[in-house]
C-alpha positions in Angstrom: -2.7 66.0 -70.4 -2.7 69.5 -70.8 -0.7 71.3 -73.2 -0.4 75.1 -73.3 -1.7 76.4 -76.9 -0.2 79.6 -78.2 -2.9 82.3 -78.4 -3.8 82.3 -82.0 -5.2 78.8 -81.3 -8.3 77.6 -79.7 -10.0 74.7 -78.5 -12.8 73.4 -81.4 -15.4 71.5 -79.8 -19.3 70.3 -81.4 -20.2 74.0 -82.1 -17.4 74.4 -84.2 -17.5 71.0 -86.1 -18.7 72.5 -89.4 -15.9 74.9 -89.5 -13.2 72.1 -88.6 -14.7 70.1 -91.5 -14.8 72.8 -93.9 -10.7 73.6 -93.0 -9.8 69.9 -93.4 -11.7 69.2 -96.2 -10.6 72.3 -98.2 -6.6 71.1 -97.1 -7.4 67.8 -98.4 -9.2 68.6 -101.3 -6.8 67.6 -104.0 -4.9 64.8 -102.3 -5.2 61.9 -104.4 -6.0 59.7 -101.9 -8.8 61.8 -100.6 -9.6 61.9 -104.1 -9.3 57.9 -104.5 -11.6 57.5 -101.6 -14.3 60.2 -102.1 -14.4 61.1 -105.7 -15.2 64.5 -106.1 -14.3 68.2 -103.6 -17.6 67.7 -102.9 -17.5 64.0 -101.4 -14.8 65.4 -99.4 -16.7 68.2 -97.6 -19.8 66.0 -97.2 -17.7 63.0 -95.2 -15.9 65.4 -93.2 -18.7 67.2 -92.4 -20.3 64.0 -91.1 -17.2 62.5 -89.5 -16.4 66.1 -87.7 -19.8 66.4 -86.1 -19.9 62.6 -85.4 -16.4 61.7 -84.6 -13.6 64.6 -84.0 -15.2 67.3 -82.4 -17.4 65.8 -79.9 -14.7 63.0 -79.2 -11.5 64.2 -80.7 -9.0 66.5 -80.0 -9.6 69.5 -82.1 -7.9 73.1 -82.4 -8.5 76.2 -85.0 -5.9 78.3 -85.7 -7.0 82.3 -86.0 -5.0 82.0 -89.6 -7.8 79.7 -91.1 -5.6 76.0 -90.2 -7.4 73.4 -87.9 -6.9 70.2 -86.5 -8.7 67.0 -85.5 -7.5 63.8 -84.2 -8.9 60.8 -82.3 -7.1 59.5 -79.4 -5.8 56.0 -79.9 -7.8 54.3 -76.7 -11.1 56.2 -78.4 -14.0 53.7 -78.5 -16.0 56.4 -80.4 -18.2 55.7 -83.2 -20.5 57.1 -85.9 -24.1 56.2 -85.1 -26.2 54.7 -87.3 -27.7 58.2 -88.7 -24.0 59.0 -89.5 -23.4 56.5 -91.1 -26.7 56.9 -93.5 -24.9 60.6 -94.2 -22.2 59.7 -94.9 -23.4 56.8 -97.5 -25.8 59.5 -98.9 -23.4 62.3 -99.6 -21.0 59.7 -101.1 -23.7 58.7 -103.1 -24.9 62.1 -103.9 -22.0 63.5 -104.2 -18.9 61.1 -105.0 -17.9 59.7 -108.1 -19.1 56.4 -109.5 -17.6 53.7 -106.6 -16.7 56.2 -104.2 -18.8 54.6 -101.5 -17.5 51.3 -102.9 -13.5 52.3 -102.5 -14.0 53.6 -98.9 -15.2 50.4 -98.2 -12.6 48.6 -99.5 -10.0 51.0 -97.9 -12.0 51.0 -94.7 -11.2 47.7 -94.3 -7.8 47.9 -94.5 -7.8 49.9 -91.2 -10.6 47.7 -89.1 -8.1 47.8 -85.8 -7.9 52.0 -86.3 -10.6 53.7 -84.1 -12.8 55.8 -86.0 -12.0 54.5 -89.2 -12.7 50.7 -89.9 -16.7 51.1 -88.8 -17.4 52.0 -92.5 
C-alpha cells in the first residue's frame, strides 16, 4: 500500500531510530500507563530506544514530521521480535533507570498483550 505523504513528513528507517524513539518517549513521558510500566522518564527513553532500534524502525511503519512529531507502527501481521541482545538491553535499562518493580510491571502487563505482535514477547 502506498500513502502520499505531505512534504513535511518523511519515512524514517533504521538510521533514524534514536530520533523516532526520543520524539515518542518525550510525547509519552508523563503518560500514566507509561509511568506505571516504566517508572521514570529515563526508563521510558531507554525502552523506546531499544524498541525503536529493534522493532519499529527496521520492521515497522515510521514517519517523522519536520515540526518534531513521529509515528511508529507495527503491522498487525508482523512476526518481528526483539532479539536476545535487545531484550537484555531493555531489561538492563529498566533495572538501571526504572523505578523499583518497573521490569516486573512490564512483564506482568505484557502477558495481557501476548497475542499482539511486537508486544507479548517481554
